C-alpha positions in Angstrom: 66.4 52.8 -50.3 70.1 52.8 -50.1 69.4 54.5 -46.5 67.7 51.3 -45.2 70.3 49.1 -46.6 73.1 51.3 -44.6 71.2 51.2 -41.7 70.8 47.4 -41.9 74.5 47.0 -42.6 75.7 49.1 -39.7 73.4 47.3 -37.2 74.7 44.1 -38.5 78.4 45.3 -37.9 77.4 46.4 -34.4 76.0 42.8 -33.6 78.9 40.9 -35.3 81.5 43.2 -33.4 79.8 42.3 -30.1 79.8 38.7 -31.0 83.2 38.7 -31.8 84.3 40.4 -28.5 82.2 38.0 -26.6 83.6 34.9 -28.0 87.3 36.4 -27.5 86.7 36.4 -23.8 86.1 32.8 -23.4 87.9 30.8 -20.4 90.9 28.8 -22.1 90.5 25.3 -23.0 91.2 22.9 -20.1 94.4 20.8 -21.0 94.9 17.6 -18.8 98.7 17.5 -19.1 99.0 14.6 -16.9 96.3 12.5 -18.7 94.8 11.4 -15.5 91.1 11.2 -14.6 90.5 14.0 -12.2 88.0 11.6 -10.1 90.1 8.4 -9.8 93.5 9.0 -11.3 93.2 6.4 -14.1 94.7 7.1 -17.6 92.8 9.0 -19.9 92.7 9.0 -23.7 94.0 12.3 -24.5 95.0 15.8 -22.8 91.3 17.0 -23.6 89.7 14.2 -21.4 89.4 15.0 -17.9 87.7 11.7 -16.8 88.2 8.1 -17.8 84.4 7.4 -17.7 80.8 8.7 -17.2 80.5 7.3 -14.0 83.8 9.3 -12.7 82.4 12.3 -14.0 79.1 12.1 -12.5 80.9 11.3 -9.1 83.1 14.6 -9.4 80.6 16.8 -10.2 78.2 15.5 -7.3 81.2 15.9 -4.9 81.9 19.3 -6.1 78.2 20.3 -5.9 78.2 18.9 -2.4 81.2 20.9 -1.5 79.6 24.1 -2.8 76.7 23.6 -0.8 78.6 22.9 2.4 80.5 26.1 2.0 77.3 28.0 1.1 75.9 27.1 4.4 79.0 28.0 6.2 79.2 31.5 4.6 75.1 32.4 5.4 
């Protein structure tokens, strides 16, 4: 019985170790030092905010996606 418990504990240690390694490789958190909207330049609440409103976020993402699509066509 102890052998089964040891095997289960070892397996759990392997999984936890892999999860810790994966989580430590995350990209650093974005910090908006200027506290300005990335789309329109208006002030934002904190350095953690990228956009002043939902509309600016949608507009910014749509423009970036269009840029990616255009650049993909040129490379093909």
